[in-house]
N, C-alpha and C positions, 0 to 999 in steps of 0.2 A: 945054161949059164952055169959056170963054175962057181964053187963057194968062194974062192979067193976073189973073183970078179965082184961078187956081192959084197964082200968084206971090204974091199978097196972102194966101191961106190958108197957103202955106209959110212966109211971113214972120211970120204971126201964131203959127203953132205953134212957130217958132223963137224968137220973142220969149217965149212961154210957157215953153218949155224953159229959156230963159236966166233968167227970173224964178224958176222952181223951183230951178234950180241955185244962184242967189243966195240963196234961202230956206234951202236945205240948207247952204251955206257959212256964213250967218249963225247957223243952229242949231249947227252944229258950233263955231263961234266962242264962242257962248253957253255951250255946254257945256264947252268946254275952259278958258275963261277965268273963268267964274263958277260953274258947277254942280260941276265937279270939285273946285276948291278948297274950296267950301262942305261938300261930302261929306267930304272929309278932314278938315276942322276939326270937322265934326259927330261923326265917329269919334273924334277926339281929346278932345272934350268928353265923350262917352259914357265913354271909358275913364277920364277924370279924375273923372267922377261916380262910376263904380263904385269907383275908388280911395278916394274921399271916403267912400262908403257903408261900405267895409270898415273904414276908419279910425274913423268913427262907431261902428260896431259894437264894435270893440276898446275904444274909450274908454267906451262904455256899460258893457261888462263890467267894465273897471277901476273904474269909478264904483261899480258894485254891490258889487265886492269891498272897496272902501274903505269904503263904507257899513256893510257887515257888520263890518268890523274896527273902525270907530268905535263901533259898538254894543257890541262885546265890551269895548273899552276903557272905555266910559262904565259898563258894568255892573261891571266890575272896580274902577274908581274908586269908585262908589257903595259897593261892599262894602268897600273899604279905608277910606273915610270913616266908614262905620258902626262899623268895628272901632276907628277912632280916637276916635269919639265914646264908645264903650263903655269904652275905656281911660281916657279924660278923666273919665268919670262915676266910675269906681272910684277914680281918684286923688283926685277931689274928696271923696268919701266917706271916704277914708283920711286926710284932712287934718283 
């Protein structure tokens, strides 16, 4: 082998190493400046979503309780109106 061939080979290998180092530097830059912040924001969104899910469950429970109470009030009002109607009927008969 000639010395010039060895020098060219070493130059090519050195160039490839430089390119690979540059690729790793670019990869670290992308991870540090894009992927890490996105991951952090995704975790925050997951937490917010979990919080909203819990709030939704509590609201659903409250709505169920309010529906139950409204049914009781409607039933009691109907009974009260029936009593009033009965009293009015008796008063009308007495007149």
